C-alpha positions, 0 to 999 in steps of 0.5 A: 632705591627708588627704582627698586620700589617702583619695580616692586610696586609694578610687579604687585600691581600687575599680579593684582590685575591678573588676580582681578581678571582671573576672578572676574573671568571665573565669575563670568564663566560661571554665569555662562556655565549656569545659563548654558546648563539651563538652556541645555536642560530646556533643550532636553525638555523640548526634545522629549516633548518632540519625541512624544509628539512624533512617536507616541502611539496616539496623537497627544495634546500639547497643553496637556503635556505642558500642564503635566510637566508643570505639575511634575515640577512642583510635586518635586518640591514639597507636598504643598506646592502645586499647580492649579488648572483654570477650573481648579483655581476657580474652585480654590477661590470659591473654597476660601469664600466659605461655600463649595460642593463636596464631602467636607474634608480638608486633604493633603499629601503626607508621607506620599499618601493622600491624608485627611488633615481635618473633617469640617464640622457638620458636613457629610464627611464629619457625620460619616465619622472621618477623622484627622489622620485617616489615610484615603487609599482608594476612591471609588475602588481605584488606588490613590497611589501617586495621585495629586491633590488636584486629581483627588479633589476632582474625584471627591467633589461632585454633584450634590446628592451623588455618592462617593466611596473612599477606602480608609486606613486608620491607625489602630484599626486592623484592616482598611474599610470603606466609607460611602458618603453622599456629596452636598453643598458645603457651607462653612459656618466659621464660628459657633458659640454657646455658654456653659454656666459662667464659661463661654465656648467659641468653636472656629472651624476655619480661618476663612474670609471675615472669620475674625468679625464672626469671632468678635460678634460671638465674643460680644454676645457671650460677654453680654451674658457675663462670662468669666472665661472662654474656651476657644476650640480649634480642633479639626480646624485646617487653617485658612487665610494668614491675615485672619490668623493675625486678626483673631490673634489681635483680639486677645493680645496687645497691638504691635506684638509679633504674631508670627514671622517668616524666613525666606530662602535668603534668611530674610525675616518678615514680622506679622504684628497684631493690630489695634482692633475696635473690639478686644479682650486682653484679660479674659481667662482663655483655654485653647483646644487643639488636636491633630487636625489643627493646622496652619493658621490654627497653629499660628494662633495657638503658638502666639497664645502659648508663647505670650502665656495668653492661654493654656493650650489643651488637647493633642499635638497639632498637624505640624505645617510651618510653611507659607504658600504664595499663589501666583496667577498665570495669564491663562487663568491658571495659577502656581502655588509655591512655598516661599517661606517658613514661619516661626512662632514669636519665640522663634520656634519652628513647628514644621513636622513637630506641631504645637505641643499642648501645655496639658495633653489630653486624649480624645474620649468620653467620660463613662459614669457608672452608678452601679455602686450603692452609697448611703449619704446623710440625706438617705438616713431616716429622720435626717435634719434638713438644711434650713438655708435651702428653700428646696430640699428635693433630692431628685437632681438630673444631669442637664444637657450641658453636662451630657455634652461635656461627658461626651467630650473628654478634652472639652471637659478637662478644658472646662475644669482647667478654666474654672481653676483659672477663674477661681484662683487667678489667670495664668501669670502673663509673660 
């Protein structure tokens, strides 16, 4: 009996050994196959490059070929992954600091078409009437089909004072039309602010370096004037630096809250949390304005405010970019920008290709006031009684500049009215 058991055990051990050996051999073969396949493809690449160098009708620059191949690889991934030459990388670094030469538009490739993400306020493009969502189909008469972002930026930027003509296709307009714009030095002033009665207004144009400090300074000055509510305008804000999105969010929500979290291709999460700033306002009633030009960092901020019930979001659905790019400098001064993760709002919502949907959707437009219909009120009647509580009983009331501003901006007017309701009847219940 013992012999029989030993025989069985020996057979089982042998089978396990054979199975283990087979699995290991299979894995090793797979690794070798993968490596061999990669080497084969690299060999194919060098063969093609050699054919071009030896047979093309003109002499070719090897560096130009390699750069072109790198661009092609990254373009195959997604619209936001790309390659920066030395010069382009320098320009990119200048842009994030807030001053550069050009038209004042943020562009991207959407549905394989060069598209305006947002015009920057008070720039030549903004003054020329360029809008978020405009398709640039020609630059100086030449088609932008298959153009890269780097090539487009190079063509659009230039010496201040020179002109560039872009051909625009705009939804709702029958035919494409040309717009000629004079280039200028673009200085991005991140923050503008003003006061409408008891309501403060802050316009953030870009999440550039130190944007949060500028927002804090503006908020301090407004609160010194005893504002009771705040409109935070992110319309046509194309985004910027992730850390600034976290910092600006930290002004309005408690420390230690997830502002946004990312997932890499392995599903690993990384949570970015609000920090404890020296100056915060966790109580002021808040309305955030967004539109189709609000992208990236603007959507991170808006998503956090919406998920925590900290603000009412008003306007139009945002751009819909929920991916994170990492810039990796190369030894020769060039760099690769590659998408490394997707991001999600605190509640775990992805807004990729969807955007932040406002709590109250309001289209862009103006308010037209018609005073053609005559009306008669008590004050118009002969011998009407006066109001003994009013010192000045004058009936000549003129519309002030602030009201004219609001009538020219339907979204801002609605935001103002919503905020007045919050102030009067209590802030939106916090989650």
